[in-house]
PALUM-41667 format. One record per residue (C-alpha): x negated, y negated, z; residue in three letters; residue number from 1. Coordinates in Angstrom, 3 decimals. Each point is the difference from the previous one (the first is absolute). Layout:
// residues N
[[X; Y; Z]; 'ALA'; NUM]
...
//
This chain:
// residues 144
[[18.235; -82.168; 15.760]; 'MET'; 1]
[[-2.810; 1.990; -1.414]; 'HIS'; 2]
[[-1.549; 0.109; 3.448]; 'ARG'; 3]
[[3.235; 1.229; 1.524]; 'ALA'; 4]
[[0.183; 2.849; -2.487]; 'LEU'; 5]
[[-3.612; 0.894; 0.566]; 'THR'; 6]
[[0.546; 0.002; 3.748]; 'GLY'; 7]
[[3.106; 2.148; -0.334]; 'ALA'; 8]
[[-1.873; 2.431; -2.260]; 'GLY'; 9]
[[-2.817; 0.146; 2.510]; 'LEU'; 10]
[[2.402; 0.722; 2.855]; 'VAL'; 11]
[[1.662; 2.781; -2.023]; 'LEU'; 12]
[[-3.381; 1.476; -0.907]; 'LEU'; 13]
[[-1.156; 0.024; 3.603]; 'MET'; 14]
[[3.267; 1.596; 1.109]; 'GLY'; 15]
[[-0.370; 2.713; -2.639]; 'GLY'; 16]
[[-3.540; 0.765; 1.153]; 'ILE'; 17]
[[1.151; 0.143; 3.605]; 'ALA'; 18]
[[2.825; 2.390; -0.917]; 'MET'; 19]
[[-2.371; 2.192; -2.022]; 'ALA'; 20]
[[-2.317; 0.323; 2.979]; 'GLN'; 21]
[[2.688; 1.483; 2.271]; 'THR'; 22]
[[-0.248; 3.764; -0.368]; 'ARG'; 23]
[[2.949; 2.178; -0.667]; 'ASP'; 24]
[[0.231; 2.623; 2.793]; 'PRO'; 25]
[[1.017; 2.611; -2.600]; 'ARG'; 26]
[[-3.371; -0.395; -1.706]; 'ILE'; 27]
[[-1.761; 0.559; 3.311]; 'ASP'; 28]
[[2.077; 3.145; 0.596]; 'GLU'; 29]
[[-0.764; 1.337; -3.489]; 'LEU'; 30]
[[-3.690; -0.656; 0.529]; 'THR'; 31]
[[0.102; 2.009; 3.244]; 'LYS'; 32]
[[1.890; 2.852; -1.677]; 'GLU'; 33]
[[-2.501; 0.097; -2.862]; 'THR'; 34]
[[-2.927; 0.164; 2.420]; 'ALA'; 35]
[[1.724; 2.825; 1.953]; 'GLU'; 36]
[[0.691; 1.971; -3.201]; 'LEU'; 37]
[[-3.613; -0.384; -1.118]; 'LYS'; 38]
[[-1.165; 1.295; 3.397]; 'ARG'; 39]
[[2.326; 3.025; -0.206]; 'LYS'; 40]
[[-1.187; 0.797; -3.535]; 'ILE'; 41]
[[-3.615; -0.125; 1.122]; 'ALA'; 42]
[[0.800; 2.367; 2.931]; 'GLU'; 43]
[[1.801; 2.437; -2.311]; 'GLN'; 44]
[[-2.846; -0.080; -2.530]; 'ASP'; 45]
[[-2.387; 0.943; 2.792]; 'ALA'; 46]
[[2.293; 2.837; 1.185]; 'ARG'; 47]
[[0.384; 1.353; -3.547]; 'ILE'; 48]
[[-3.762; -0.030; -0.520]; 'ALA'; 49]
[[-0.477; 1.852; 3.312]; 'GLU'; 50]
[[2.616; 2.621; -0.915]; 'LEU'; 51]
[[-1.548; 0.520; -3.444]; 'GLU'; 52]
[[-3.403; 0.592; 1.618]; 'ARG'; 53]
[[1.556; 2.511; 2.405]; 'ALA'; 54]
[[1.739; 1.872; -2.851]; 'VAL'; 55]
[[-3.238; 0.193; -2.013]; 'LYS'; 56]
[[-1.852; 1.315; 3.061]; 'PHE'; 57]
[[2.654; 2.632; 0.684]; 'LEU'; 58]
[[0.067; 1.063; -3.647]; 'GLN'; 59]
[[-3.766; 0.444; -0.050]; 'SER'; 60]
[[0.110; 1.986; 3.262]; 'ALA'; 61]
[[2.945; 2.197; -1.057]; 'ALA'; 62]
[[-0.610; 3.655; -0.764]; 'ALA'; 63]
[[-0.074; 0.956; -3.666]; 'PRO'; 64]
[[3.137; 1.390; -1.576]; 'MET'; 65]
[[0.485; 3.691; 0.723]; 'PRO'; 66]
[[-0.446; 2.516; -2.776]; 'ALA'; 67]
[[3.147; 0.621; -2.029]; 'PRO'; 68]
[[2.281; 2.740; 1.241]; 'ILE'; 69]
[[-0.424; 3.139; -2.070]; 'PRO'; 70]
[[2.798; 0.788; -2.390]; 'SER'; 71]
[[3.039; 1.762; 1.319]; 'GLU'; 72]
[[0.262; 3.774; -0.043]; 'THR'; 73]
[[1.465; 1.117; -3.341]; 'PRO'; 74]
[[3.734; 0.659; 0.056]; 'LEU'; 75]
[[-0.491; 3.626; -1.044]; 'TRP'; 76]
[[-1.973; 0.643; 3.245]; 'HIS'; 77]
[[3.250; -0.209; 1.974]; 'ARG'; 78]
[[1.928; 3.250; 0.433]; 'ALA'; 79]
[[3.271; -1.922; 0.374]; 'SER'; 80]
[[-0.374; -1.355; -3.545]; 'ASN'; 81]
[[-0.346; 3.517; -1.469]; 'TRP'; 82]
[[3.267; 1.057; 1.635]; 'THR'; 83]
[[1.797; -2.689; -2.029]; 'GLN'; 84]
[[-1.008; 1.551; -3.342]; 'ILE'; 85]
[[2.939; 1.991; -1.435]; 'LYS'; 86]
[[0.514; 2.193; -3.078]; 'ILE'; 87]
[[1.412; -2.075; -2.894]; 'GLY'; 88]
[[-1.505; -3.282; 1.213]; 'MET'; 89]
[[-1.539; -2.209; -2.769]; 'PRO'; 90]
[[-3.750; -0.707; -0.076]; 'GLU'; 91]
[[0.492; -3.691; 0.762]; 'ALA'; 92]
[[1.725; 0.862; 3.263]; 'GLN'; 93]
[[-2.758; 2.502; 0.903]; 'VAL'; 94]
[[-2.717; -2.608; -0.504]; 'THR'; 95]
[[2.038; -2.536; 1.991]; 'ALA'; 96]
[[-0.014; 2.436; 2.938]; 'ILE'; 97]
[[-3.478; 1.574; -0.284]; 'LEU'; 98]
[[-1.838; -2.738; -1.825]; 'GLY'; 99]
[[-1.874; 0.460; -3.257]; 'PRO'; 100]
[[-1.554; 3.444; -0.502]; 'PRO'; 101]
[[-3.770; 0.320; 0.151]; 'THR'; 102]
[[0.142; 1.863; -3.336]; 'SER'; 103]
[[2.548; 1.384; -2.469]; 'VAL'; 104]
[[-0.124; 3.303; -1.883]; 'ASP'; 105]
[[2.204; -0.259; -3.088]; 'SER'; 106]
[[1.044; 2.530; -2.587]; 'SER'; 107]
[[2.664; -0.186; -2.712]; 'ILE'; 108]
[[3.045; 0.319; 2.250]; 'ASP'; 109]
[[-1.438; -0.037; 3.518]; 'LYS'; 110]
[[-1.781; -2.551; 2.211]; 'ARG'; 111]
[[-1.659; 0.835; 3.284]; 'ILE'; 112]
[[-0.651; -2.926; 2.327]; 'LEU'; 113]
[[-3.035; 0.908; 2.084]; 'LEU'; 114]
[[-0.628; -1.567; 3.381]; 'TYR'; 115]
[[-3.512; 0.674; 1.304]; 'ALA'; 116]
[[-2.602; -2.005; 1.898]; 'PRO'; 117]
[[-2.787; -1.716; -1.880]; 'ASP'; 118]
[[-3.508; 1.467; -0.076]; 'ALA'; 119]
[[-1.212; -2.147; 2.916]; 'SER'; 120]
[[2.795; 1.140; 2.337]; 'SER'; 121]
[[-0.414; 2.742; 2.606]; 'THR'; 122]
[[3.709; 0.868; -0.156]; 'SER'; 123]
[[1.064; 3.352; -1.453]; 'ALA'; 124]
[[3.620; -1.031; -0.576]; 'LEU'; 125]
[[1.310; 0.821; -3.484]; 'LYS'; 126]
[[3.493; -0.022; -1.402]; 'GLY'; 127]
[[1.772; 0.012; -3.331]; 'SER'; 128]
[[3.352; -0.734; -1.590]; 'VAL'; 129]
[[1.013; 1.745; -3.248]; 'THR'; 130]
[[2.334; -1.797; -2.395]; 'LEU'; 131]
[[1.738; 1.193; -3.158]; 'ILE'; 132]
[[1.834; -2.600; -2.070]; 'ASP'; 133]
[[-0.761; -2.659; 2.656]; 'ASP'; 134]
[[1.731; 2.015; 2.761]; 'ARG'; 135]
[[-1.535; 1.779; 2.993]; 'VAL'; 136]
[[0.084; 3.775; -0.447]; 'THR'; 137]
[[-2.491; 1.013; 2.714]; 'ALA'; 138]
[[-2.035; -1.509; 2.817]; 'MET'; 139]
[[-2.969; 1.193; 2.043]; 'THR'; 140]
[[-0.558; -2.291; 2.985]; 'PRO'; 141]
[[-3.378; -0.212; 1.733]; 'PRO'; 142]
[[-0.537; 2.299; 2.991]; 'ALA'; 143]
[[0.169; -2.582; 2.796]; 'PHE'; 144]
//
C-alpha cells in the first residue's frame, strides 16, 4: 500500500510539473507588451534629448534682449490733457489727468503745480496750474 501511495504521489508530482511547464499565452502577451513599451520609452528619451540639445543651441544663438523701451511721454506733454483741466477742479483730479508736477511752489493759501522738463531735456514746454484751497483757480498750459 505504501508503494501505491508513493506511485500515486509521483504521478501527481509529474503531472504538476508538466502543467507548470505549459506557458500561459497571457504571460507571453504581457512580455511582448513590456518589451514594446521599453522600446518606445527609449525612442522618446532619445527624441527628448535631441530636442533639448536643439533648444540649447537656439538659445545660445538667439539675439540678446533688446534695450528696454524708454518711458512714456509724460501726461502733461499732451495738449488734450490740458484741455480737460477746469476751474474749481481739485488737485487730485489735476494730477490724475496731468500726472505729478515736476515741482510745487507753495505759499500760505496758494499752491502752484509746475510742469517743466528736467534739466537733461531739450524741450521748452512749461505749464502751471494754480490752486487755492485745493481748487483750480488758474491754468497756463504749455505752448504746444
